[in-house]
C-alpha positions in Angstrom: 75.0 106.9 76.2 74.1 109.8 78.5 75.4 109.9 82.0 78.2 108.3 83.9 79.2 104.6 83.9 81.2 103.2 86.8 83.6 100.2 86.6 84.6 98.4 89.7 87.6 96.0 90.2 87.9 94.1 93.4 91.2 92.3 94.3 91.5 89.7 97.0 94.5 87.9 98.2 93.2 84.4 98.8 96.2 83.2 100.8 95.5 81.8 104.3 96.0 84.2 107.2 99.3 83.3 109.0 100.4 81.1 106.1 99.9 83.0 102.8 102.2 85.5 101.4 101.5 89.2 101.1 101.7 90.6 97.5 104.0 93.6 97.4 103.9 96.6 95.1 100.6 95.8 93.4 100.1 97.9 90.3 96.5 98.2 89.1 95.5 99.7 85.8 92.1 100.2 84.2 91.7 101.2 80.6 89.4 104.2 80.1 87.1 103.0 77.3 87.7 104.6 73.9 85.2 107.5 73.3 84.9 108.3 77.0 86.7 110.5 79.5 87.4 109.9 83.2 85.1 111.6 85.6 86.5 110.2 88.8 88.6 107.4 90.2 89.0 105.8 93.7 91.7 107.7 95.6 93.6 105.1 97.6 97.0 104.8 95.9 95.8 106.6 92.8 98.6 107.6 90.5 96.7 109.4 87.8 95.9 108.8 84.1 98.6 107.8 81.7 98.2 108.0 77.9 99.8 105.1 76.0 100.7 105.2 72.3 99.9 103.8 69.8 96.2 104.6 69.8 96.4 107.1 72.6 94.7 104.7 75.1 94.2 106.4 78.5 94.8 104.2 81.6 94.0 105.0 85.2 96.7 103.6 87.5 97.0 102.8 91.2 99.8 101.5 93.4 99.0 99.4 96.5 102.3 98.9 98.5 101.0 95.6 100.0 97.9 93.3 100.0 98.0 90.7 102.8 96.4 87.3 103.0 92.6 87.6 102.9 92.7 91.4 102.3 90.4 92.9 99.7 91.0 96.1 97.8 88.5 97.8 95.6 89.2 100.2 92.7 86.7 102.2 90.6 86.6 104.5 87.6 83.6 106.6 86.5 83.6 107.6 82.9 81.3 109.5 80.6 81.0 109.7 76.8 79.9 107.7 73.8 82.1 104.7 74.6 81.5 104.7 78.3 79.5 101.5 78.4 81.7 99.5 76.0 83.7 97.8 78.8 87.1 98.2 80.2 90.2 96.0 80.7 92.0 95.8 84.0 95.7 94.8 84.5 97.1 93.9 87.8 100.9 93.4 88.1 102.9 92.7 91.3 106.4 91.9 92.2 106.7 88.7 94.1 108.3 89.1 97.6 110.0 85.7 97.0 111.1 83.7 94.0 110.5 80.0 93.6 113.0 77.7 91.9 110.3 75.2 91.2 108.3 75.4 89.0 110.5 78.3 87.8 108.2 81.2 88.7 109.9 84.5 89.4 109.7 88.2 88.6 106.5 90.0 87.8 103.1 88.4 87.8 100.3 89.8 85.6 96.6 89.2 85.8 94.1 90.6 83.4 90.3 90.9 83.4 87.5 92.3 81.2 85.3 94.5 83.3 81.7 95.3 82.4 79.6 98.2 84.0 
C-alpha cells in the first residue's frame, strides 16, 4: 500500500446532561498496525507512542482528563507502510468517579474496538 492511511476513533459519553456522570481520566490507545509506522496523531492529550513486548507492538496513547455527558472526543492516527490498511485496535480505559455496590461494578472500565480505515 502506497500513501498514508488514517484511523479515526470517536468517543461519546451518552449520559444525559445534568444527570449522567462524567468519565474521569480516560486513557485512549490505538495500535499502530504491524508493518507500518506512525506519521501523525491528533494532539489533544497525546502522550506519545509506547512499544509493548512481546511482539514489539507500537501503541499511540492519549489522556483525556474528563468527558462530560453528551461530550464527543475524536482521536486519529495516520500511518504509512505495508501494513497500514490492515486495521487497528483501540482500547479505551477509564477510572470511574464513583463505585457501585450493586451490581458490583468498580475500578477500571475497558472498552475495545476494531477500527478500519
